[in-house]
N, C-alpha and C positions, 0 to 999 in steps of 0.2 A: 381908687381905680383897682380892678383885679389883675393880679401878676399871673401870666401863663408861661409854661415851660417852653422854651426856645432852644432846640439843640444846637443852633448856631451861635447863640449868645456867648460873648467872651472870646470868640475865635478871633485871631489877630487879622488885621488887614494884610499881612504878609501873605496869610493863606489864600486870600481873594486874589492878590496879585498873582499868586503862583498859577492860580486857575486861569487867570485871564493873562495870556502872554501874546507877544508879537512873534509870528512866524513868517518865513519866506520860503517859497516852493513853488513847484509846477502843478497846474491843474491836470488830472489824468483823463477825466471824462465828465459827462453831466449825468445826474441821477435822473429818475422817472419824474421828478419835480422840477427839473430844469436847473438846479444848483450845481455848480462845480464841486468836484470831489478832490480834495488836497489830502494827501498822505504825507504827512510831516509830523514826527512825533505823535502818531495816531491818525485817525481819520476824521476829517473835518468837511461839512457841507457849507458852501459859500455861495450865497445868492449873488448874481451878477457876474460870476467868473466863467470863462470859456475854456474848453479844452486847450492844451498847449500854451496856455499863458502863464507866465511868471508873475506871481502876485505877492502881496504882502498882506496878511490879515492879523486881526485881533481875536483870539479864541475867546469862546464863550461856553456856556453850559450845554451839556448833552450832545457832544460833537458838533456844535454849530460855530461858525467863525463869521465874523464882519469883515467884508472887504475894505481894506484901508486904501491899497493902491495897486493899480496894474502896471508892473515894472515893464514887462514885454507883452504887448496886446497881440491877439490872435488877428490873422488876415479877415476872419469872418466876423469881426466885432464892427457894428454900426453905430452911428449916433442916434440914440432914440429921439424922435421929432416930439414926443410929448413932454411938455414943461413939468408935468406932474409925475413923471416916471419914477424918480428917486423915492416918492413917498407913496404914492396911490399903489393899492394892492391888486388892482384890476388886471394889468398887464406885467408879465415879469420876464419876457423874452425879447422886448424890443431892441436889446443891444446885441442880439444875433440876426443874421441875415436871414430873410424869409426861406431861401432855398435850403440853408443848413437847419432851420427850425423843423423843416418837413423831414429831412433826412433824419434828424435826431428822433423825431416820433416814430418813425417806422423802426429804427434800430433799437429804441426802447421797448416797444411792443415785442419785437423778436427776442430781446434779452429776457424780458419777464416770462414769455411763454416757455423759453428754454428753462428758466431758473425754477419756475414753481410747477410747470406741467412736464417738463423734459419733452418739449415739442419743438422740433425745428422746422420751421416754415421755409421752404425752398422757392416756392413760386407766389410771389405777391402780386396782387391786383394793382393796376395803377391806382395812384392815390387820387382821390375826388378832392379838387381843390377850387378855390374861388378867389375873390378879391382879398388882399391882405389886410386893407384898411377899411373904415366905414361900413363894416358887414354886420354889426350887432343890430338886430331889429326888436330885441327885447333887452331891457337892463333894469335892475333894481338899484335905486339910489337910497342911501342911508341919510338920516337926518339927525342933527344934534343940536340941542339949545340948553347947554349947561348954564347955570346961574352966572351972570357977570361976563358971558361971552355972547358974541353975536351969532345968530342962527347959521347953521352950515348945512348944506345939501350936497352930497357928492358920493365918493366911494370910500370904503374903509381903507385906512392907512395899512401898509404892508405890516403883517405881524402885530396888529394893534386893533383895538376897537374905536380908536380915534377917526373921526370922519374928515377927509380932504375935500374942502369945497372946490368945486371945478367949474370953470366957465366955458370950456369946450372938451371934446373927446375925439381921438383920432380913430377910434374903433366904432363909434355909434353912427347909425345911419343919420345923415344930414337933417332930416326933418326932426329927428329926436334931439340931436345935438343942438339945434337952433332953440330949443325950449329951456335949456339949462339956466341961462341967466335970467329969463323971465321967471321961471319957477322959483329961483333963489330969492329973488325980490318980492314976488307976490306972496310965496308962502311964509316969508320971514315975518310978514304982517299979521298972519292968520293961524301960525302953528299951534299957539296956546289954546285957541278958542275951539279948535277941532280936535285937539289930542293927536297931533301928527305923529305917526310912526314912520314907515319907509314909504317910497314913491316908486311906482313900477311905469316904465314908459314902454309903450307897444306900438310898433310901427303898423299903420293902416292907411288907406288912402286919406283919412283924416287922423293924424297921429292921436293916440290915446294915452290919456295919463290917469293912472289909478292910485287914489289916496287910501292909505290904510290909516284909519282914524279910530279914536276911542271914545269920541263925544259925538252927540247928535249934532247934525248940521242945521244951523238956523237959517231962517228965510233970508237975512241980510247976506250971509256968505254964499248961499246959493245964487242970489242975484249977482254978487260980484264974481262968482265963478263963472256965470254966463258971460259976463263982460270979458273976463279973461280968454275964454274959449273963443268968443267972436274975435277978439283982438289978435290972438295968436294962431288961429286956425287949428284948434286941437278940440277934442272931446274930454270931459272930465267925468271920472268915475269914483266911487268911494266903496270901501269894504271895511265894515265895522266888526268883522269876526262872525257875524250871523248871517249878512246878506251882501251880496255885491250888487250895485245899483248905479245907474247913470244919474250923474247931477245935471248935466246939461244934455241938449239934444244930442243923440247918439245914432251912430250908423250901425248896421249889422256887423258884428265883430266875427271875422273869419281869417283862416290862414291866407296870406297874400300870393304864395307861390305854389299852392297845391293843385294837383290835377283835377281834384274833385272839390265841389263847395263844402267846407268843413267849418262849421261855427265853433266857437269855444266862448267860455266865459273869462273876461279879464281876471288875471291871477292864476288860471290854470296853466300847468306846464306846456309851453310850446318851444320848439327849437329856436335859439337866439339866432341861428344863421339860415334864415329862410330861402335864400338863393340856392344854398347847396342842398336844401331838403328834398326837393323832387329828385335829384340824382341819387341821394341816398335811399329813398323808398323804392326807386326803380331797381337799384342794384340789390337791395334785400329781396324783392320779390324775384328777381332773376335767378339769385342764388338759392332760394328755396325750392324752386323747381315745382311749385305746386301744380296740380292738374284739376280738371274739372271734376273729378270723382273723389277728391281728397276732403278728409274731415281734418280741419286744421285748428290749432290752439294757438292764442297769441297771450302772453303774459306781460303784465306792466303796459297795457294797451292804451292808456290814457284816454283822449277822447277821439281816437280813431286815425292818427296820422298814417299808420300802416294799414290799419283794419279795412278801410274802405276799399282802396285799390286792391288789396288782397281778396277780399270778398267778391270781387267780380270775377276771380279765377277759380273759385273753389266750390265744392259742393255744400259745406258747412263751415261755419267759423264761430268759435267760442272765444270770447275775449275777457280777460280777467284783469282787474284793476281794484286797488284798494279804496279809492274815491267813489262813492256812490254817486256824487255829483258829476263827475267826469264819465262813468258808465251811462248815466242818463243821457248825457250830451252825445256820447258815441250812439246810443241807440235812436236818438233823434236824428243824427247825421245819417245813420244807415237808413231810416225809415224815409227821409227825405230824398235819399238817392234810389229808392226802390229796391233796397236790398234786405229782404224779409228773413233770409237765412242767416243772420248775424244774431248771435245771442250774447248778451252781456252779463257779467257776475261781478258783483261788488264784494271782494273777499280780500282778507289779509293772507297774501301769498306765502308768507312765512309758515302758515298752517295749512290745513287740508284743503287743497283745491280740486285734487282729483276726483273726489267724491261727487263734485258737482256735474261730472260728466255722465254718471250713472253707466260706467265701463264702456262708454263709447271709444271706439278705435281712434287713435291718434296717428295720422299719417305724417304730418309735418307740424314742427314747433317754431314759433318767432318769438324773441323776446327783446325788449329794450329797457332794462332795469335802471335805477338810480346809481350813484356812485358807489353805494354799498354793496351792489352786485346782486346775485340770485342763488346764492348758495343753498338756502333753505328750500326755495321754491324748486329747484332742479333736482335736490336730493329726494324729492317725493317721487321722482321716476323710478327710483329703486323698488318702488311697491309693485311696479309692473313686470311681468314677465319680459324677458329680454325680446321675445317675438313680437310684443305688443307696443313696444316703445317706438316713438317717431324714428322714420328712416333718415329724415334730415332735420337739422336745427340750425336756424340762423340766430345769431347772437350779436346785437348791436350794443356797444358799450361806450359810456363816457369816462371810464376809469380803468386804464389799461392793467393795473395791479390787480384788481378784483376779477376782471375779464381772465387773467392768467391763473388765478387761483380756481375759479370755476371751470376753466379748461381742464385742470387737473381732475376734478370730479367727473366730467364728461368722458374723460379718457378712460377712467375706471369703469364706467358704464358701458364701455365699448365703442366709443366714438373717436373718429380721427378727424383732423382738419383738412378740408378740402380746398378751401379758398380763405384767403385773410387779406385785409386791406386796411389802410387808414383814411379817414376823411377829416380834412384839415377844417374843421368847424370853428376852431377858435385860434385863429393866427394871432400872433404876438404873445401868447400864453402857452405854458407847459401843458395845457390839458390836451388829452388825446382821445378823439372819437374814433372808434375802431369797429370793424365788422368781420366776424369769422363765421364760416360755414362748417358745420360738422357733419360728417356722414356715418352712418353705422358701418362698422368694419367687420 
């Protein structure tokens, strides 16, 4: 066997013990990932700890510490109702009251905007909120079937690739949660023959189950899938990486709470909290202040969640999205709604998208990027003379840190924040959905 150099070989266990020690101290605040910050012989981030609590921790690598004991608990600490909470990586703030979760999210957004963009928001819009539980209408389940172990279907364990098998979930919509045990049992008999990857659940009038597979589905499996679907009142789809298709009889797949008929392909991005989606769309359009004479650009348009309602208000709408399939779906949705002035562009937004407009005037801009933000896409506005840049920009974000970073760029381009607010799309988690309106100063 070959021997490789290991810089840690030969170091004594005493050194390891020195790195991992027990500390007692008080938590000062939460960071933007919902972890308690403990400043005791250095700075440590502690999952599960709350501000004002006196805690005992075991230090780990890279400023991380494991919560060992809550010596003095916060008045805002609550008992998580989920039995999987200590292991499952899905929800990480169930130990904090819902009211304080929401206050923390707004405070976090304010602090990040101040830190990275030197912007102080003084007038916050009322937070858009909904139910604290059973709100998720889309979820992705991981599967695991290591040799010698039973099949597991559930969510990833916290800070691990291990799968926690779950039989019920407090944040899933009830029709989806009801499928967890039947799917665990049924797929446990068939996972090898279909090369099962992950499983996606999507709320529809007839709940939808999307199986990611790596092997062809034989006739016997399809017959058993039809029996399962009939027994449990769901529709089954498959995605082999090349094509997404219905295995069983399927309904038209569309957003359940949208103001317009909006079809999508299972596996495409949709908001997990569909009950809050209409309010978010309405607020975005209100803040954009588009008029019937405006020529508007939407970046990261997806299959048209904001696009179709926005198109009803403007002269021309150009929608940009990296996925050609989703752009085609957007254009099909626009055509079905009679919106002939919508143009779709499938492009990598990190590169040149401005050239697609052929020097068209941009009156307003709306964007809803992924967690990585829109730095490269927004930087292209620098190519335009200041007088030709959009007068208003509405930015919807699912990552407050990248929103703050991108806000700094927009500030350099001459924009200031006119409105800001939080949308509590992900209760019981640290994730922050936010909306900011920028106006040219």
